[in-house]
Structures are given as structure tokens and as C-alpha cells.
N, C-alpha and C positions, 0 to 999 in steps of 0.2 A: 328690840328698842330702837329707837329713832335716833340718828345721828345728826349732826349740822354736818352742811359741807364740806366744810372746813374745819381739823381739830383745831390745831395754833398750840400753844404752850399755854401755861400760866400767867404769864405777862402779857398773852393775845396778841401774843405775835405768830409769823406763819414764815416757816421753813418747808416752801414745797418741792417734790420732788418730782418730776414726773419721768414717766419712762413707757416704753414701749417699742416696737419694731419699725426698723426705717421707714418714713411714711407713711407712721399711721396721724399723725400729727401733732407732733409733742412742742413744735417751737411755736407752732401756731398756736396751740391752746397756752403755751408760757405767754404769750406777748399779749394774751387778751388777759391771761389773769394778773399779769403786771398791770396794763391797763385799768381793769375793774379795780383792782387793790390798791394800786399805788407803792408795788413793791419792785425793787430791782431785777431783772430778768438776765439770765443768759445761758447759752448751750454752751455744752459740753464740745462739740464743735467746733466753736470760736476759739477754746482754749488747749482745744487737742493740735488741731491742725495748722502749721505754720503757712507762710505764704511758698508756692509751688509744690502744695498736699508735701511738705517735710515734716514729720512726726515730732511730737514733744516730747522727750526723755520718760520714763516715768516718774522719777522724781521729783521733776520741772512741774510736769503735767499738774500731779496732787499736792506742790507747793501753791501752784494756780489756783486750784481748787481751792484752798485751804485760807487763801489770801482773799477769794472771794466773798469767801462767807463770813471771814471774820470783820471785811469792811462792813459788810450788812448786818452786823447782827443787831444793830439798834434797828433798823428797819423792817427786815427780815429778808425773804430771799426766795426767786423761784429758780431752778436747775433744771433744764431737760438733758436727758442724752443718761445712756449707761455706763460705755467703757468700763465696766466691771472687771475685768483683768488688767487695765491701766492701772488702775486706784480710785475709779470712780463710785466704787461703793461706799466712799465716805460719805457721799451724799443724802443717801439712805439711811446710813447711819444718826445721820447730823437732823437730819428733817424732820418734822412734826407730823407731817404726810405726806404720803409717798401713791401718786394717783400713775395708776397702770390703764395706758390706753390699747383696747381688743377690738378693735373694730373688724369686721368679714374683710379678708385677705382680698374679695371681689367690690369693696369700696374702696379700698384704699390705694392698691396698686395701678389701677388708672390715674390715680392723682399723682402717685411718684414718678411716672412715665410721663405726664405733662407737664411735671416742674421738674424735671431733667432734662426738655427739649426746650423749658423755657431758659435753661442756664445754659443751655448750650447754645444759644442762638442770641445770649448775653441779656435779656431781656427779664431774667431776674437773679436777684442779687446771690451769690456762691454760698456755700454751708459757712465759708472761715474768708475773712479776704485774702485774697491772691491763689485764690484755691478754684479754677473755673474747671467746670464740666469740659471732658473732650469725648470725642467720637469712639477713639478706638480704646478709651477704657470702659466706655459705657456701655459697647454695643460687642468688643473681642477681647475681654480682661477676665481673669477670673477676680477679680476685685470691683468688678461694676455693682454700681449701687442697687440697679434692677433686678440681677441675679441675685444680691446679698437680700435683698426683700423676700424675693422667691424662696430660698432658702433656708431662712432662719425665721421665717413667719410661725410654724411649727414649733421649732425650738426655743422660739421667745416664749411661747404662751405656755408651753410644759415648763418653763422657768419659773414663770410668773403664776401659773397654778399653784405650785411647789411651796411658793412661798405666802402666798394666800392662804396657806393650809395653818402655815404657823405665824403670818402676824396682819392675815387678813381681816378687816373691820367687821368686826361681829360675828365671823367664825372661824378665827385662829384659834389654836393650838396655844400659843405664848399669853401669857397676864393681859387683862384689858387695855393696863397703859401700856402697853409696846406695841399693841395693834393700830398701825396706820394706815395700812395698805388698800386702796380700795379699787376695785375694777370698773372701768367704763368701758362698755362695748356695744353692740347692736349696731343701727345702719345710721346713727346722729342725732335720733331722741332721745336716748338717753345722755348723752353727751349735752346737748341742745338743756336738757330739764337741769342738769345740774349746774351748769352756767347761769342760769336763773335762780337759782339758791342763791349761786355765790353772789349773783348780783343785791340779791333782799338781803345777805348777807353784809356785804359791803355799808350797804345804803342804812341798816341800824346800827354800826358802829359811826356811822360819820352823824346820825340824830342821837347819836349816845353821852 
């Protein structure tokens, strides 16, 4: 069976959740989709991290997510990030489409290294305002984003493979109306082709 690049709901709205390991390209894709579809985008990093790397309490974090989704219910929304244990699972529950970015580690680890150095030298905006990268945390901490990326690659893949078996589009055991998870892997070609299909979809909607 052939599926459209995005499912949406019966009203033609898209509520898109982008998931994947740190550095896999979630925020970049979120911004691209926001530009193509004209739908508001937010990263869960921005909602979770407060200035000075202070964390948002779970109840408050969940409230922030719910507020964003509620405020954008007329337009649809795009949210990237997971934070499952902090309450982020509500995003997938309300999404019409869940996009799992699963590129090879050899492709995206060099990108996160470059991104981290750009942030260290203030050449790129931090993941959330007031949360600059610091050499000590990057290279000498168990909370290093680079170590997190390496250590979570396979665990993240196992988690989402298990979800694919349940709600994977065309492959999950759940009823068809509950299947909304789409995996995009490979070295970039699959993502590029999918984005082209999304652009065609957006153009067709404008012409309708």
C-alpha cells in the first residue's frame, strides 16, 4: 500500500513529532518542515532547558508542551525531541505523524561534533537560550552530549524498532488507524526524497 508523505487528520491538519538520537537532525528537519508547510515548530530542548542549564520540573514541562499544542491546534504543529521520562510521550500520543530519524552513526556523529564546536565558540546558537556549551561538560563530564550520542545510538534504535512493530506505518501490529510511525534512515537520500514528496504535498494543498 502506498502512503502519503504525511498522514494528517480528517481536517487536513498535521501534528508532527520528530524523534531520534541526539544529533540525528531532528531540529533541522523540524525547521525545514515548518518552512515547507507553514506550521509552527518548537524543540523540546527549548521547553525543557532554562537559562544556566536549569531543568524544568516534570509537571511544568508537561504543561508547557500542552500549552504549545493547545495554542497551535488551529494550525497544527511540529515538535522535535523525546524526553519520554519527563512527560514528552504526550507529543507522540497527540501526533498524526511520528517521524523517526535513524541515520547511521558514522553519518551524524561527525555532524554533532562540528555542531558542538560551533556552539563552544559561540558560532551557533545553543539548544536553548542561556545554555552555552562548555569545554568541561563536553569533554570531561558523564553528561557530555558527545558521549550521550554515542552511548544512546543503539538503545534509541532498539526503542523505536519496538515501536515500529506496534505503530509502524504499514508494518505495525496496531490497527491501521493507529499506525503513524515512519522510519527515515540511510545516508541522506531517503530523507531528501521524502522531503521532496512533502514539498509536492504542500504545493498541491496550496493549489487546491
